[in-house]
C-alpha positions, -999 to +999 in steps of 0.1 A: -072+595+346-082+629+368-084+652+338-101+657+315-085+687+302-074+667+268-082+643+245-049+624+259-050+622+290-078+596+283-057+583+262-073+554+230-081+531+256-104+554+278-121+577+246-129+538+227-145+529+268-163+568+268-181+559+231-182+518+237-205+532+267-225+568+254-235+542+223-251+516+251-261+548+276-278+561+243-298+528+231-311+522+266-330+553+270-346+552+238-379+565+238-375+576+276-384+607+289-351+635+284-352+640+319-355+608+336-321+593+352-303+559+339-310+533+357-282+525+369-278+562+380-238+564+380-235+598+397-266+602+418-261+624+445-230+636+426-228+679+417-214+687+392-199+722+392-204+741+357-188+776+356-186+798+319-168+828+309-177+822+277-217+829+264-230+792+257-260+775+245-249+736+233-224+730+261-246+739+287-272+724+278-257+688+269-234+689+305-269+702+325-287+666+304-259+645+307-248+652+348-294+643+352-292+614+331-268+601+354-278+606+379-262+640+400-277+676+396-255+704+380-244+740+393-245+767+367-225+795+374-207+822+349-175+850+360-199+875+358-216+862+393-183+851+404-157+864+433-138+847+400-150+876+377-141+902+406-104+893+407-101+863+429-078+837+418-080+803+397-064+788+430-088+799+453-119+790+430-103+756+427-101+753+465-137+766+473-154+745+444-136+713+460-149+714+490-190+716+481-190+696+444-177+667+428-165+678+396-163+710+378-165+722+343-144+750+329-158+769+297-131+795+291-112+821+265-075+807+282-060+770+287-039+781+314-069+788+339-076+748+327-049+739+335-049+758+369-074+748+381-068+711+375-036+721+396-054+730+423-088+714+424-086+679+443-116+675+423-120+659+389-113+690+357-132+690+326-123+712+299-155+725+286-135+749+261-108+769+258-086+788+225-062+754+223-088+733+223-125+716+229-124+671+234-152+673+244-175+684+209-145+666+195-157+631+213-189+641+198-181+636+169-163+610+172-203+593+182-220+613+158-192+594+122-191+563+144-235+557+147-231+573+108-213+532+096-178+548+099-149+537+114-114+556+130-089+532+123-083+539+087-104+570+081-097+598+062-117+633+081-111+664+063-106+703+074-111+732+060-112+769+073-091+784+107-064+756+123-082+768+156-091+744+190-107+727+172-091+713+145-064+711+174-088+683+194-096+664+153-060+662+153-053+650+188-082+627+185-068+609+147-031+607+169-049+586+195-078+567+178-055+562+141-072+584+122-055+609+090-067+645+095-058+669+060-067+704+066-069+731+048-062+760+063-067+801+053-029+814+047-013+827+089-043+809+101-024+777+098-027+754+129+007+752+154+034+727+154+028+715+176-008+706+172+005+690+140+028+670+160-002+657+186-017+641+151+014+621+143+005+584+157+012+597+192-007+565+205-012+530+200-042+510+216-070+525+196-092+493+185-088+482+151-053+480+159-035+503+136-008+525+160-012+562+149-033+589+125-012+608+097-014+653+098-012+668+071-018+710+078-018+728+041-029+766+031-052+760-008-039+771-039-054+804-050-080+803-077-055+812-115-062+844-126-087+848-149-069+855-187-068+883-203-093+878-238 
């Protein structure tokens, strides 16, 4: 895996490996100061560039602390302070940053920008959020589910709300990791057929031996109107 633009870039085995590593590192850090690097500091000497075209609190802090805990450092940039915000192309930005840093994370409102960044960068690119998907958020959610004592294969996950980028990544995760997703979305805000298809068991090999998950999106029924007295 060179880039992490969507969960399928890693595949079921890759996602499971990331979850296992996250649990092990979290356990090993118990009781440590938050800014202390992991014992093996696997990213010592490495620099992560973080580009924010959308405001953020949790994504910014979590990525910054993650690279520090892995032994590396970060450079935080927003579009308004870069030539990117003045019309410089994604391709030029990707080439320039690749000459200075070891990886790029971008949080933007247009998924095509992440795809273009990955195409022209010579270093790994990570999707920190786009209008189409939010893979890193879902990895954190899956870790929370596992830490609560539940296995992913065979799990049924319910979603109430818009068929947005987060739901798209949840459905994709279900197809990869072998859990089912049932979504109830308002009329006109259902997920796309393509996103639903990605949740229908697209890959096997997840822990537990299940070959994939299912996905069903439905419009909630309207309540019956009150009867006249």
